[in-house]
N, C-alpha and C positions, 0 to 999 in steps of 0.2 A: 617418538612422535612421527606420525605418518605425514608424508608430503602429498598434498592434493592440490590440484589446480584451483585457482580462484581465491576468494577471500577466506580468511580463517573464520572460525565460529565467532570469536570475540569481535572481529572487525564487522562481520555481518550483523551481529547484534547491535553494535554501535550505529551502523548505517541504518538499521531498521528503526531505531529510536529517532534519528534525524529525519527520516522520511515521515514518520508518524507525527512528530512535533512541529516540523517546519513545512515539509512537502505537502502533507494532506490538507492543512488549512489553506495553503496557497492554491492548491488545486480546487478546493471548494469555492474560493473567491473567483477564480478564473471560470469555473463551470457555471456558477450562478450569473456572472457577468455576461457570459456567452448566451445563456438562455434568455436573460433579460434583453440583450441586444436583438436576438432573433424575434422575441415577442414584440419589441418595438417596431421592427420592420415588417413582420408578417401577421401580427395580431396574436392574441392569446389562443392557444389550442384548447381543445376540450380537455376536461380534467384528467381523463384516463390516459390520454396521449402525453400530457405534461408529467403525470406520474411515471409513465414508462420511460420518458426521457431522463428523469432524475434517477430512477433505478438503474438504467443503463450507465449513466455517468458515475453512479456510486460503485458499480462493479468494475467499470473500465479502468479506474485509477490503479487497481491492484494487479492488473495483468502484467505490466512490466516488472513488478516487484515480487512475483511468485517465488523465484529462486532465492531472493534475498530473505524472505520471511520463512521459508521452509526449514523447519527444525530448530528455530531459535528458542522455542519454549522448552526444549529438552536440555538436560545437562550437557556440558561441554564434552564432546566425544573424544577429544585429544587429551583431556586431563585424566590422570590415573584415578581409578575409583578407590574409595576407601574399602579396606577389607571388611568382610562381614563378621559380625561378632557371634 
């Protein structure tokens, strides 16, 4: 088993599930609340600007978690592979 810095593959996978199940819905609530607050104070922007704001917020949530999500869809690299038949 190789020793690497950071979280193991299994821990990263578990944290990714927590981020998707708990963190993402919480972020959506905060982002929509923030946009609604801004609309109440400044008025509603034109449709294309509002769309750009939501697209930017939709991409922005993933930036801090890039390293967490990288490679978790692949098999565990530390687990010995089964011999080919």
